[in-house]
C-alpha positions in Angstrom: -1.4 -12.7 -1.7 -4.6 -14.1 -0.2 -5.5 -11.0 1.9 -6.0 -8.6 -1.0 -8.8 -8.3 -3.5 -8.7 -9.5 -7.1 -9.6 -6.8 -9.6 -12.1 -7.9 -12.2 -12.1 -5.2 -14.9 -14.9 -4.2 -17.1 -15.3 -1.5 -19.8 -18.4 0.4 -20.9 -18.3 2.7 -24.0 -20.5 5.7 -24.2 -21.7 7.6 -27.2 -23.5 10.9 -27.8 -26.7 10.4 -29.8 -25.6 12.9 -32.5 -22.4 10.8 -33.2 -22.3 7.4 -34.8 -22.5 4.7 -32.0 -20.4 2.4 -34.1 -17.5 4.9 -33.7 -17.5 4.5 -30.0 -18.2 0.7 -30.1 -15.3 0.0 -32.6 -12.9 2.1 -30.5 -13.9 0.1 -27.4 -13.2 -3.1 -29.2 -9.7 -1.9 -30.1 -9.0 -0.9 -26.5 -10.1 -4.4 -25.3 -8.0 -6.1 -27.9 -5.0 -4.0 -26.9 -5.4 -4.6 -23.2 -5.9 -8.3 -23.6 -2.8 -8.6 -25.8 -0.4 -7.4 -23.2 -2.1 -7.2 -19.8 -4.8 -9.7 -19.1 -8.6 -10.0 -19.1 -11.2 -7.4 -19.2 -15.0 -7.8 -19.6 -16.3 -6.0 -22.6 -19.8 -4.7 -22.1 -21.5 -4.9 -25.5 -24.1 -2.3 -24.7 -22.9 1.1 -25.7 -24.5 3.8 -23.6 -26.4 6.7 -25.2 -29.0 7.2 -22.6 -30.1 6.3 -19.1 -31.9 3.1 -20.2 -28.7 1.9 -21.9 -26.9 2.9 -18.7 -29.1 0.6 -16.5 -28.7 -2.3 -19.0 -24.9 -1.9 -19.2 -24.6 -1.8 -15.4 -26.7 -4.9 -15.1 -24.4 -6.7 -17.6 -21.2 -5.8 -15.8 -22.7 -6.7 -12.5 -23.7 -10.2 -13.8 -20.2 -10.6 -15.1 -18.7 -10.0 -11.6 -17.0 -6.8 -12.5 -15.7 -4.8 -9.5 -13.6 -2.1 -11.2 -14.9 -0.3 -14.3 -13.6 1.8 -17.2 -16.0 4.3 -18.7 -14.6 4.8 -22.2 -15.6 8.0 -24.0 -15.4 6.9 -27.5 -16.9 10.0 -28.9 -18.3 13.2 -27.3 -20.3 11.2 -24.9 -23.6 11.6 -23.0 -22.9 13.8 -20.0 -25.8 12.6 -17.8 -25.8 8.8 -18.4 -22.0 8.5 -18.4 -21.6 10.1 -15.0 -24.6 8.1 -13.6 -22.7 5.0 -14.5 -20.0 6.0 -12.1 -22.5 7.1 -9.5 -24.4 3.8 -9.5 -21.5 1.4 -10.0 -20.4 -0.1 -6.7 -16.7 0.1 -7.1 -13.8 2.2 -8.5 -14.4 3.8 -11.8 -11.9 5.2 -14.3 -12.7 7.6 -17.1 -10.7 7.7 -20.4 -11.3 9.1 -23.8 -10.4 8.3 -27.4 -7.9 10.2 -29.5 -8.6 10.7 -33.1 -7.1 8.1 -35.4 -6.5 9.2 -39.0 -5.9 12.5 -40.6 -7.9 11.5 -43.6 -11.0 10.5 -41.5 -11.9 13.7 -39.7 -15.5 14.1 -40.9 -17.6 11.0 -40.2 -14.7 9.5 -38.2 -14.1 12.4 -35.8 -15.3 11.7 -32.3 -14.5 14.9 -30.3 -13.8 12.8 -27.1 -11.1 15.3 -26.2 -14.0 17.8 -25.6 -16.2 15.1 -24.1 -13.7 14.4 -21.4 -13.9 17.9 -20.1 -17.7 17.7 -19.8 -17.5 14.3 -18.1 -15.1 15.7 -15.4 -17.4 18.7 -14.9 -20.5 16.6 -14.5 -18.7 14.2 -12.1 -18.0 17.2 -9.9 -21.6 18.4 -10.2 -22.8 15.1 -8.9 -20.1 14.7 -6.2 -18.9 11.5 -7.8 -15.3 10.4 -7.4 -13.6 8.8 -10.4 -10.0 8.0 -11.3 -8.8 10.1 -14.2 -5.4 9.4 -15.6 -2.7 12.1 -15.9 -3.5 12.6 -19.6 -6.7 10.7 -20.1 -7.0 10.8 -23.9 -5.2 8.4 -26.1 -5.1 5.7 -28.8 -6.2 2.1 -28.0 -2.7 1.1 -26.9 -2.4 4.2 -24.7 -5.8 3.7 -23.1 -4.8 0.1 -22.4 -1.7 1.3 -20.6 -3.9 3.8 -18.6 -6.0 0.8 -17.5 -2.9 -1.1 -16.4 -2.0 1.9 -14.2 -5.6 2.0 -12.8 -5.4 -1.7 -11.6 -3.2 -1.2 -8.5 -5.2 1.9 -7.5 -8.4 0.0 -7.9 -7.0 -3.0 -5.9 -6.2 -0.7 -3.0 -9.6 1.0 -3.1 -11.4 -2.3 -3.1 -9.2 -3.5 -0.3 -9.8 -0.5 1.9 -13.5 -0.8 1.4 -13.4 -4.3 2.9 -10.6 -3.8 5.4 -10.7 -4.2 9.2 -7.7 -3.2 11.3 -7.4 -5.2 14.5 -5.3 -3.7 17.3 -4.2 -5.0 20.7 -3.2 -2.6 23.4 -2.7 1.2 23.7 0.4 2.9 22.3 3.3 2.4 24.6 4.3 5.3 27.0 6.4 7.9 25.3 5.3 6.6 21.9 2.6 9.2 21.1 4.2 9.3 17.6 2.1 6.3 16.8 -1.1 7.8 18.2 -3.5 9.3 15.6 -7.2 10.0 15.5 -9.2 7.1 14.0 -12.0 9.2 12.5 -10.4 9.2 9.1 -10.5 5.4 9.1 -14.2 5.5 9.0 -14.1 8.2 6.3 -12.1 5.7 4.2 -14.7 2.9 4.9 -12.1 1.1 7.0 -13.3 -0.7 10.2 -11.2 -0.9 13.4 -11.5 -3.3 16.3 -9.5 -2.2 19.3 -8.7 -4.8 22.0 -6.8 -5.1 25.2 -3.4 -6.9 25.6 -5.3 -9.1 28.1 -7.6 -10.2 25.3 -4.6 -11.3 23.3 -2.9 -12.9 26.3 -6.0 -14.9 27.1 -6.4 -16.1 23.5 -2.7 -17.0 23.4 -3.0 -19.1 26.5 -6.0 -20.9 25.1 -3.8 -22.1 22.2 -1.3 -23.9 24.5 -0.6 -27.3 23.1 -2.6 -26.6 19.9 -2.2 -29.6 17.6 -1.1 -27.3 14.7 2.0 -26.0 16.6 4.4 -28.7 15.3 3.4 -28.0 11.7 4.1 -24.2 12.1 7.4 -25.0 13.8 8.4 -27.1 10.8 7.5 -24.2 8.5 9.6 -21.8 10.6 12.6 -24.2 10.6 12.5 -24.5 6.9 12.3 -20.8 6.4 15.1 -20.0 8.9 17.4 -22.8 7.8 20.9 -22.1 9.1 19.6 -18.9 10.7 17.6 -21.0 13.3 19.9 -20.0 16.1 17.3 -20.0 18.9 15.1 -23.1 18.2 13.8 -23.2 21.8 11.6 -20.1 21.2 9.8 -21.5 18.1 7.0 -23.3 20.0 5.9 -20.1 21.6 6.2 -18.2 18.3 4.2 -20.9 16.5 1.5 -20.7 19.2 1.3 -16.9 18.8 1.1 -17.1 15.0 -1.9 -19.5 15.3 -3.5 -17.2 17.9 -3.4 -14.2 15.5 -4.6 -16.2 12.5 -7.5 -17.7 14.5 -8.5 -14.3 15.9 -8.4 -12.9 12.3 -10.9 -15.5 11.1 -13.1 -15.2 14.1 -13.2 -11.4 14.1 -13.5 -10.5 10.4 -17.2 -10.0 10.7 -18.5 -8.3 7.5 -15.0 -7.6 6.2 -12.9 -9.7 3.8 -9.4 -8.4 4.7 -7.6 -7.9 8.0 -4.4 -6.3 9.2 -3.0 -6.0 12.8 -1.6 -3.1 14.8 -0.2 -4.8 17.9 1.6 -3.6 21.1 5.0 -5.4 21.3 6.7 -3.9 24.3 7.5 -3.4 27.2 5.2 -5.7 29.0 4.8 -8.1 26.1 8.1 -9.8 26.7 7.6 -10.2 30.5 4.2 -11.8 30.1 4.3 -13.7 26.8 8.0 -14.6 27.2 9.2 -13.6 23.7 9.2 -10.8 21.2 6.6 -11.1 18.3 8.8 -9.7 15.5 9.4 -12.9 13.6 5.7 -13.8 13.6 4.9 -10.3 12.4 7.3 -10.8 9.5 5.7 -14.2 8.5 2.1 -12.8 8.4 3.2 -9.7 6.5 4.8 -12.1 3.9 1.4 -13.6 3.4 -0.3 -10.2 2.8 -1.4 -9.7 6.4 0.7 -6.8 7.6 1.3 -6.6 11.4 2.5 -3.2 12.4 4.7 -2.6 15.5 3.8 -0.5 18.5 0.1 -0.3 17.7 0.8 1.9 14.7 -2.7 1.8 13.2 -1.9 4.1 10.3 1.3 2.2 9.7 -0.7 -1.0 9.3 -3.1 0.9 6.9 -0.1 2.1 4.9 1.4 -1.3 4.8 -1.8 -2.8 3.5 -2.0 -0.1 0.7 1.6 -1.1 -0.3 0.6 -4.8 -0.3 -2.4 -4.1 -2.6 -0.4 -1.9 -5.0 2.8 -4.0 -5.2 1.2 -7.5 -4.8 4.3 -8.2 -2.7 5.5 -8.3 0.9 6.1 -4.9 2.5 7.7 -3.7 5.7 7.4 -1.0 8.3 10.6 0.7 9.4 11.9 3.5 11.6 13.5 6.3 9.7 16.2 5.6 12.1 19.8 6.9 11.9 22.3 8.6 9.7 25.1 6.9 7.8 28.5 7.6 9.4 30.8 9.7 7.3 33.5 7.1 7.2 31.1 4.5 5.8 29.8 6.9 3.2 33.4 7.8 2.1 34.5 4.2 1.9 31.5 2.4 0.5 29.1 4.9 -1.1 30.8 8.0 -2.4 31.9 7.7 -6.0 30.0 4.3 -6.4 26.5 5.7 -6.2 25.1 9.1 -7.2 24.0 10.2 -3.8 25.3 12.8 -1.2 25.7 11.7 2.4 22.5 13.5 3.3 20.6 11.6 0.7 21.3 8.4 2.7 20.0 7.1 6.0 19.4 3.8 7.7 15.9 2.4 8.1 15.5 -0.2 10.8 13.1 -2.2 12.9 13.6 -4.9 15.5 13.0 -7.9 13.2 9.7 -7.6 11.5 10.8 -7.7 7.8 9.8 -10.8 5.8 12.6 -13.4 5.3 12.2 -13.1 1.5 13.3 -9.5 1.8 16.5 -10.1 3.8 19.9 -11.0 2.3 20.5 -13.3 5.2 18.0 -14.3 8.0 18.9 -15.1 11.5 16.8 -15.6 14.6 18.1 -13.4 17.4 17.0 -11.5 20.5 16.0 -7.9 20.6 19.1 -6.2 21.8 17.5 -2.8 22.8 14.9 -4.5 25.0 17.5 -6.9 26.5 19.5 -3.9 27.9 16.5 -3.1 30.1 14.9 -6.5 30.7 17.8 -9.0 30.6 21.1 -7.1 31.2 24.2 -9.2 31.4 22.5 -12.6 31.0 21.6 -15.2 28.4 18.6 -13.8 26.4 15.3 -15.5 27.1 12.2 -13.3 27.0 13.7 -11.0 24.3 14.2 -13.8 21.7 12.1 -13.7 18.5 13.5 -11.1 16.1 14.4 -11.9 12.5 17.6 -10.0 11.7 19.5 -9.3 8.5 20.3 -6.6 6.0 17.3 -5.8 3.7 17.7 -6.8 0.1 19.1 -4.0 -2.2 17.0 -2.6 -4.9 14.3 0.0 -5.7 11.8 1.0 -3.0 9.0 3.3 -2.4 8.8 5.0 1.1 5.4 6.3 2.0 2.8 6.8 4.7 -0.9 7.7 5.0 -1.6 9.5 8.3 -4.3 11.3 10.2 -2.7 14.3 11.8 -3.5 15.7 15.3 -6.4 17.7 13.8 -7.9 14.5 12.3 -6.9 15.5 8.7 -5.7 13.0 6.2 -2.2 13.6 5.0 0.4 11.5 3.1 3.8 11.4 1.6 5.5 9.2 -1.0 9.1 9.1 -2.1 11.0 6.7 -4.4 14.6 5.6 -3.8 16.6 2.5 -3.3 18.3 0.3 -0.8 22.0 0.3 -1.5 24.0 -3.0 -1.7 26.2 -1.9 1.3 26.5 -3.9 4.5 25.0 -2.1 7.4 27.3 -3.6 10.1 24.4 -3.2 12.5 21.5 -5.2 14.0 17.8 -5.8 13.4 16.0 -5.7 10.0 17.9 -2.9 8.5 19.2 -1.3 5.3 21.0 1.7 3.9 18.4 3.7 2.0 19.0 6.4 -0.5 16.3 8.9 -1.5 17.2 11.9 -3.8 17.1 15.2 -1.9 16.4 13.3 1.3 17.7 16.1 3.6 15.2 18.6 2.3 12.4 16.0 2.3 13.2 15.1 5.9 13.1 18.8 7.0 10.2 20.2 4.9 7.9 17.1 4.8 8.7 14.6 7.6 9.5 17.2 10.3 7.5 20.1 9.2 4.3 18.2 8.6 4.7 16.3 11.9 5.0 12.7 10.6 6.0 9.9 13.0 9.2 8.0 12.6 7.5 4.9 11.0 7.4 4.6 7.2 6.0 1.9 5.1 8.3 0.4 2.5 7.1 -1.2 -0.8 9.7 -3.0 -2.8 9.9 -1.5 -6.3 9.0 1.9 -7.7 5.3 2.2 -7.0 5.2 5.9 -6.4 2.9 6.8 -9.3 0.2 4.4 -8.2 0.4 5.3 -4.5 0.5 9.0 -5.4 -2.6 8.6 -7.6 -4.3 6.7 -4.8 -3.6 9.4 -2.3 -4.9 12.0 -4.7 -8.1 9.9 -5.1 -8.5 9.8 -1.4 -8.3 13.6 -1.3 -5.6 13.9 1.4 -5.2 17.4 2.6 -1.5 17.5 2.0 0.5 15.2 -0.2 4.3 15.5 0.1 7.1 14.0 -2.0 10.8 14.5 -2.3 11.0 17.5 -4.5 13.9 17.8 -6.9 16.6 20.4 -6.7 15.3 23.8 -7.9 11.7 23.0 -6.8 11.4 24.8 -3.5 9.1 23.7 -0.7 6.7 26.4 0.5 8.8 27.1 3.6 12.2 26.5 2.2 14.7 29.3 2.5 15.7 30.3 -1.1 19.0 31.7 0.1 21.7 29.2 0.6 
């Protein structure tokens, strides 16, 4: 994934001046050893912080080492002022964790009281209006703190990515698609930049790439990826031209930002003017870590990018689309999987899911658009979708959204795609999320979410939920288990 940041971890231990500094330093060494053993590299700052001068020296050391995500480790009670100033002055995500006591026969000179120090650290962070990532239970042994750091990495990756992200959009939301319209003020609150352009800008740039010398190379790449699914080879030159157009625009318009995603209009005039649908190109860029959301869904693109950072994998954006028919449930799901009919649904989009996430991949035309634009004739301008059933396995369904009042809200739910043939069209799968019916009613409908949801492949709910908590979303919904009522849920069956 070239369009996401690389986390370079560092750790600084802190020590209260009335406790032995060696206690905190030795515990830090143990954490570093535990993390390196099973997870990867972390820069160990050898300056243990007791005061503000130490704090400045330690920050200079991690800065010189290229650290962009930091762990403040409370090895003993900790110095309240200087430890929170570390987080205030460090330019990047910061996690706080504390040491558990080690031996029952060493609770005099070997007792650190970091359990107490963690409370004071959190209080002082609040006094200074400093954000920090604090694990669910932030006190532990060296191995446990190493695991906490592992869980911090995907959150830190997303935070670093958002800080350097630009969303580039083309065109207004299509008519009757106000579901994808949301106030952009919250983007700036997240440090995300946005560049909004006209479809004419995109069309002019596309025409300037006619006969581009790179087109044959991109066609060859498409042919290799599609293989036997290359059923409409005549459309590939236009799709290749469009892919190059977007990538060149990305490089030319990054500005001060390092990472870019797109939110592009894709109907109804796109087909009549460009002569194809852009779905396959969207899928190819998304597979490279450059999500391209459909229908100018700005917050959909933002959500996809978060999923990319967290999962380090391709994601997709799908409509929460249609129910599973009773007969299909009875014959292919009931008794084979532990879900009710109302736990299941089909999620679909025209053809924007990466080839690596489809069980089969076939180039087709967009059937829904063809009904209006090319009825009863050989498809031409509606060609360009990548179709197939989405690979079965664990998924996380989520979205970060600005509501009509410009308040940041979010939801996250874990589930799976079932290994059941959809018998339908587009990029599509049969999804199962526990207690989906209640989640659909009391989160998706009641909280006014649009029909688009981002899909990360794998169970990443913990990291995404922690990220949304860090971003201080006003409401954070999830699929609550049976017996845990939503606020507005009728308790009487």
